[in-house]
C-alpha positions as CSV (number, residue, x, y, z in Angstrom):
1,M,17.8,-11.5,33.1
2,T,19.0,-15.1,32.5
3,D,20.7,-17.2,29.8
4,V,18.9,-20.1,28.1
5,S,19.9,-22.4,31.0
6,G,18.3,-20.1,33.6
7,N,21.6,-18.7,35.0
8,A,21.3,-15.1,36.1
9,V,23.4,-12.6,34.3
10,T,26.1,-11.0,36.5
11,T,25.4,-7.3,37.1
12,T,27.8,-5.1,35.2
13,T,28.0,-1.3,35.4
14,A,29.5,0.9,32.7
15,Q,29.9,4.7,32.6
16,F,30.4,7.2,29.8
17,G,30.2,11.0,29.5
18,V,28.4,13.1,26.9
19,A,29.4,16.4,25.3
20,A,27.3,19.5,25.4
21,G,26.3,19.1,21.7
22,P,26.5,16.7,18.8
23,D,29.9,15.7,17.3
24,V,29.8,16.7,13.6
25,A,33.6,17.2,13.1
26,V,35.4,14.7,10.9
27,P,38.3,12.9,12.6
28,V,41.8,14.1,11.8
29,V,44.8,11.8,11.3
30,L,47.6,13.4,13.2
31,A,50.4,11.0,12.4
32,E,51.1,7.8,10.5
33,N,53.6,4.9,10.8
34,P,55.6,4.4,8.7
35,V,55.6,8.0,7.4
36,G,54.6,8.2,3.8
37,G,57.4,7.9,1.3
38,L,59.8,6.2,3.8
39,T,62.1,3.5,2.3
40,N,64.0,0.6,3.8
41,V,61.1,0.0,6.2
42,P,61.6,-3.3,8.3
43,T,59.5,-6.2,7.0
44,N,58.0,-6.6,10.5
45,A,56.8,-2.9,10.7
46,V,53.5,-2.1,12.4
47,V,51.2,0.2,10.4
48,S,49.6,2.7,12.6
49,L,47.4,5.8,12.6
50,L,47.1,8.4,15.4
51,L,43.8,10.4,15.4
52,N,42.6,13.5,17.3
53,E,39.6,11.6,18.8
54,P,38.5,8.1,19.6
55,I,37.6,5.8,16.7
56,D,34.7,3.4,16.7
57,P,36.5,0.0,17.0
58,G,33.7,-1.7,15.1
59,S,34.5,0.4,12.1
60,V,38.1,-0.8,11.8
61,T,38.0,-3.8,9.4
62,T,39.8,-5.2,6.4
63,S,37.6,-3.0,4.3
64,T,38.2,0.3,6.1
65,M,41.9,0.1,6.6
66,Q,43.7,-1.7,3.8
67,V,47.4,-2.4,3.4
68,Y,48.3,-3.3,-0.2
69,D,51.4,-4.9,-1.7
70,N,51.7,-2.8,-4.9
71,V,54.1,-5.3,-6.5
72,L,52.0,-8.4,-5.9
73,G,48.8,-6.4,-6.4
74,K,46.9,-7.8,-3.5
75,Q,45.8,-6.8,0.0
76,V,48.1,-7.9,2.9
77,A,46.4,-10.2,5.5
78,G,46.7,-9.2,9.1
79,S,45.0,-8.2,12.3
80,Y,43.8,-4.9,13.6
81,A,43.8,-3.3,17.1
82,V,42.5,0.0,18.6
83,S,44.2,1.5,21.6
84,S,42.4,1.8,24.9
85,D,41.9,5.5,24.3
86,G,40.5,4.8,20.9
87,R,43.0,7.2,19.1
88,T,45.5,4.8,17.7
89,V,44.7,2.2,15.1
90,S,47.3,-0.5,14.3
91,F,47.7,-3.2,11.7
92,V,50.1,-6.2,12.1
93,A,50.6,-8.4,9.1
94,D,50.1,-12.1,9.6
95,S,53.6,-12.7,8.1
96,A,56.5,-10.5,7.2
97,L,55.8,-7.9,4.5
98,A,57.5,-8.8,1.2
99,A,61.0,-7.5,1.1
100,N,61.8,-4.5,-1.2
101,H,58.2,-4.0,-2.2
102,S,56.1,-0.8,-2.3
103,H,53.1,-0.9,-0.1
104,S,50.1,1.5,0.1
105,V,47.8,2.1,3.1
106,Y,44.2,3.1,2.3
107,F,41.9,4.4,5.0
108,A,40.4,7.8,3.8
109,N,36.7,7.5,2.9
110,Q,36.8,3.7,3.3
111,G,34.3,3.6,6.2
112,M,36.3,4.1,9.4
113,T,34.4,6.5,11.7
114,D,34.5,8.1,15.1
115,L,32.0,7.3,17.8
116,A,29.4,9.7,16.3
117,G,29.7,8.1,12.8
118,N,31.8,10.9,11.2
119,L,33.9,9.4,8.4
120,V,37.7,9.5,8.4
121,N,38.0,11.2,5.1
122,G,41.7,12.1,4.9
123,S,41.8,15.3,7.0
124,G,45.3,15.7,8.3
125,F,47.3,12.8,6.9
126,S,45.7,10.7,4.2
127,N,46.4,7.5,2.3
128,F,50.2,6.9,2.0
129,S,52.8,4.5,0.7
130,F,56.1,3.2,1.9
131,T,58.8,0.7,0.7
132,T,60.2,-2.2,2.7
133,G,63.8,-3.0,3.0
134,S,65.3,-6.5,2.9
135,T,65.1,-7.6,6.5
136,A,63.1,-7.5,9.7
137,D,64.2,-5.3,12.7
138,L,64.6,-7.5,15.8
139,T,66.3,-5.1,18.1
140,G,65.1,-1.9,19.8
141,P,66.2,1.6,18.9
142,Q,69.1,3.4,20.5
143,V,69.7,7.1,21.2
144,T,72.9,8.2,19.4
145,A,73.2,11.8,20.4
146,I,71.4,14.6,22.2
147,S,71.9,18.4,21.7
148,P,72.4,20.3,23.9
149,A,75.0,18.0,25.4
150,D,74.4,16.5,28.8
151,Q,75.3,19.0,31.6
152,L,76.0,21.8,29.1
153,T,75.6,25.3,30.6
154,N,74.9,28.8,29.1
155,V,72.5,27.3,26.5
156,P,70.6,30.2,24.7
157,R,67.1,30.7,25.8
158,N,65.8,30.3,22.2
159,G,67.6,27.0,21.9
160,S,65.9,23.8,20.6
161,V,66.5,20.2,21.6
162,M,67.5,17.6,19.0
163,I,67.7,13.8,19.6
164,G,69.2,11.4,17.2
165,F,68.4,7.7,16.9
166,D,70.1,4.8,15.2
167,R,67.0,4.2,13.0
168,P,63.7,5.7,12.1
169,I,61.2,5.9,15.0
170,N,57.5,5.5,15.1
171,T,56.4,9.2,15.0
172,L,53.2,8.2,16.9
173,T,55.5,7.7,20.0
174,A,57.3,11.0,19.7
175,S,55.2,12.4,22.7
176,Q,57.4,10.1,24.8
177,I,60.3,12.6,24.2
178,T,59.7,15.5,26.6
179,L,61.3,18.6,27.9
180,A,60.8,19.8,31.5
181,T,62.4,21.9,34.1
182,A,64.6,20.1,36.6
183,A,61.7,20.6,39.0
184,G,59.5,18.6,36.7
185,T,57.4,21.4,35.1
186,P,56.6,20.3,31.5
187,V,57.7,22.7,28.7
188,P,55.3,22.9,25.7
189,V,57.1,22.1,22.5
190,A,56.6,21.5,18.8
191,R,58.0,18.2,17.5
192,T,59.5,17.9,14.0
193,F,61.2,15.0,12.3
194,S,64.2,14.8,9.9
195,N,66.9,12.4,8.7
196,G,64.3,9.9,7.6
197,D,62.5,10.1,11.0
198,A,65.7,9.1,12.9
199,R,66.0,12.6,14.3
200,V,63.5,14.5,16.5
201,T,63.6,18.3,17.2
202,L,61.8,19.8,20.2
203,T,61.2,23.5,19.7
204,P,59.8,25.3,22.8
205,L,56.7,27.3,22.1
206,A,58.1,30.2,24.3
207,P,61.6,31.2,25.2
208,L,63.2,29.1,28.0
209,S,63.7,30.7,31.4
210,A,67.0,32.3,32.1
211,S,69.6,30.5,34.3
212,T,67.3,27.4,34.6
213,S,68.1,23.7,34.6
214,Y,66.1,21.6,32.1
215,R,65.7,17.9,31.7
216,V,65.3,16.0,28.3
217,T,63.8,12.6,28.6
218,A,63.3,9.9,25.9
219,G,60.9,7.4,27.4
220,A,59.0,4.6,25.6
221,V,60.0,5.8,22.1
222,A,59.4,2.9,19.6
223,D,60.9,2.1,16.2
224,L,58.8,1.2,13.2
225,T,58.2,-2.4,14.6
226,G,56.8,-1.1,17.9
227,T,59.9,-2.0,19.9
228,A,60.6,0.7,22.5
229,L,63.8,1.9,24.1
230,A,65.0,-0.7,26.6
231,T,65.5,2.0,29.2
232,P,64.7,5.7,29.3
233,V,67.4,8.2,28.3
234,E,67.8,11.5,30.2
235,S,70.0,14.5,29.6
236,R,70.2,17.9,31.4
237,F,71.3,21.4,30.5
238,T,71.2,24.9,31.9
239,T,70.3,28.1,30.1
240,G,72.2,31.3,30.1
241,T,70.7,34.7,30.5
242,G,70.0,35.6,26.9
243,A,69.0,34.4,23.4
244,D,71.3,33.7,20.5
245,L,70.1,35.8,17.5
246,T,73.2,35.7,15.3
247,P,73.9,32.9,12.8
248,P,77.2,31.1,13.3
249,V,80.3,31.9,11.3
250,V,82.8,29.6,9.7
251,T,86.1,31.1,10.8
252,S,88.4,28.8,8.8
253,V,88.5,25.9,6.4
254,S,91.6,23.7,5.9
255,P,92.7,23.3,3.2
256,I,92.1,26.9,2.4
257,N,90.0,27.8,-0.6
258,G,91.9,27.3,-3.8
259,A,94.8,25.4,-2.2
260,Q,97.1,23.5,-4.5
261,N,99.3,20.4,-4.0
262,V,97.2,19.2,-1.1
263,P,98.4,15.8,0.3
264,T,96.1,12.9,-0.8
265,N,95.7,11.9,2.9
266,V,94.3,15.3,3.9
267,V,91.7,15.7,6.7
268,V,89.4,18.5,5.9
269,Q,88.7,20.7,8.9
270,V,86.2,23.5,9.6
271,T,86.2,25.8,12.6
272,F,83.3,27.9,13.9
273,N,83.0,31.0,16.1
274,E,80.5,29.3,18.5
275,R,79.3,25.9,19.6
276,M,77.4,24.0,16.9
277,N,74.7,21.3,17.1
278,P,76.7,18.2,16.2
279,L,73.6,16.4,14.9
280,T,73.4,18.9,12.0
281,I,77.0,18.2,10.9
282,T,76.8,14.7,9.3
283,R,78.0,12.9,6.2
284,S,74.9,14.2,4.3
285,T,75.6,17.9,5.3
286,F,79.4,17.9,5.2
287,Q,80.7,16.5,1.9
288,V,83.9,16.4,-0.1
289,I,83.0,16.1,-3.8
290,D,85.2,14.9,-6.6
291,Q,85.0,17.7,-9.2
292,S,85.4,15.3,-12.2
293,T,82.5,13.1,-11.2
294,G,80.3,15.3,-9.0
295,I,80.1,12.5,-6.5
296,A,80.7,12.9,-2.8
297,I,83.5,10.7,-1.6
298,A,83.1,8.2,1.3
299,G,84.4,9.3,4.7
300,D,83.6,9.9,8.3
301,V,82.6,13.2,10.0
302,I,83.7,14.0,13.5
303,V,82.6,17.0,15.6
304,S,84.8,18.1,18.6
305,S,83.4,17.9,22.1
306,D,83.2,21.7,22.3
307,G,81.3,21.9,19.1
308,L,83.8,24.4,17.6
309,T,85.5,22.1,15.0
310,A,84.3,19.6,12.5
311,A,86.5,17.2,10.5
312,F,85.9,15.1,7.4
313,I,88.2,12.1,7.2
314,P,88.2,10.4,3.8
315,A,87.8,6.6,3.8
316,A,90.7,6.3,1.3
317,A,93.5,8.4,-0.1
318,L,92.3,11.1,-2.6
319,T,93.2,10.9,-6.2
320,P,96.5,12.6,-7.1
321,S,96.3,15.8,-9.2
322,A,92.5,16.0,-8.8
323,G,90.1,18.8,-7.8
324,Y,87.7,18.6,-4.9
325,Y,84.9,20.7,-3.5
326,V,84.2,21.1,0.2
327,Q,80.5,21.6,0.7
328,G,78.6,22.2,4.0
329,S,75.0,23.2,4.5
330,G,72.4,23.2,7.2
331,W,75.0,23.5,10.0
332,A,73.2,25.0,13.0
333,N,74.1,26.4,16.3
334,L,72.2,25.6,19.5
335,A,69.5,28.2,18.6
336,G,68.9,26.5,15.2
337,L,70.5,29.4,13.2
338,Q,72.4,28.0,10.2
339,T,75.6,28.6,8.2
340,S,77.1,27.0,5.1
341,V,80.5,26.8,3.3
342,F,81.7,26.0,-0.2
343,T,85.4,25.9,-1.1
344,S,87.7,23.9,-3.4
345,F,91.3,22.5,-3.4
346,R,93.5,20.4,-5.6
347,T,95.7,17.5,-4.6
348,G,99.3,17.1,-5.5
349,Q,100.9,14.2,-7.3
C-alpha cells in the first residue's frame, strides 16, 4: 500500500479483545465534576464525567456534551478530551467561565455512545447544573485533617476514615484516596462525600482486622480545576481488638443549661466520654445562636488533640443580658456513631 507519491505505508499493528457476546447495556455515569448543585465553583473548572465503560471518542462532540451558560443563554465554547481508558470525558472552556453564573451540562440522550453504539441516556448521574464563584483557582488542594489521627492506636474495628480538604475536590479522583494494611494489602471501601465535596469518608466494606496497622494515602487527588495534591499525604493508625457499638455521650456543657449572668467573653465548651472525629465538629455543626435573631454568631471551633473536648470561641463579645442557644449535631465518634446537644444560657450585664 502506498500514498499518492508512491511511498510505502509503514506497517502498523494494533490489537483489541472481544467479549463473549454483544454489548447491549447502556453506559452508566458514575460521577460528575463539578457535582450537580455545587456553588462557588472556580471559573477555570474542568467539567468531567466518569463512566463505567469506555466511550467512543468520536461520539464526544459539541453536540453530544454541551456546557451552557444559563445567564447568557448560550453554549460555552471549549475543547473535549477522552482519557486513555475511554472512561473519563472532560471539557475545558476556551476562556474562563463567567463569574457567578449558573451553568448546565447536557449529555444524556444527546448522542454520546459506548464502543458498541449504546447511547449514554442518563443512567447513573444525568444532566446537571452548577454555579461559578467570582475567581479562578490557581493553587492545588491541601489536606486539612485526617481521622483517625496519625499514629492513633486502639481504633475500633468498625471505624471509618475521613479526610478533609481546604476546597471541594474532583470526585472523579477520589479513587486516589486509599486504605490499606501497613503491609500494602488494599482494603475495599465505599467512598462518600460531604461538606460541599471537601470531605471524603472511606467506609470499609468489612470490619477491619484486630490489632492491625493501616495506612491511609491521598495520592493524586485533584480539585475542580484538575490540579492535584503537590505531594501524597499519608497517615497510619492501628486497630484495637473490638468494635465500638455505643454512641458517644456529651458528659458536660459549659455554661450549664439554663445558666444566668454568664460573662460576655464566655468560651462554650463541651466534653465527651470518648474520642470524637474532629472533622464532624465544625462551625456548621457546633453553633451558638442568638435567641432574639435566630442567627448563629461568628466564632471558631477547636477540638482538643485527644478528641474529648470541643470549644466554641466567639469572634466578639456576646451581647449583655441576651439569651443564647448552644446547638450541636452530627458529632461522631471514630465508628461514625453520632450524638447531639441543645442547651441555653443568658449573659449578664
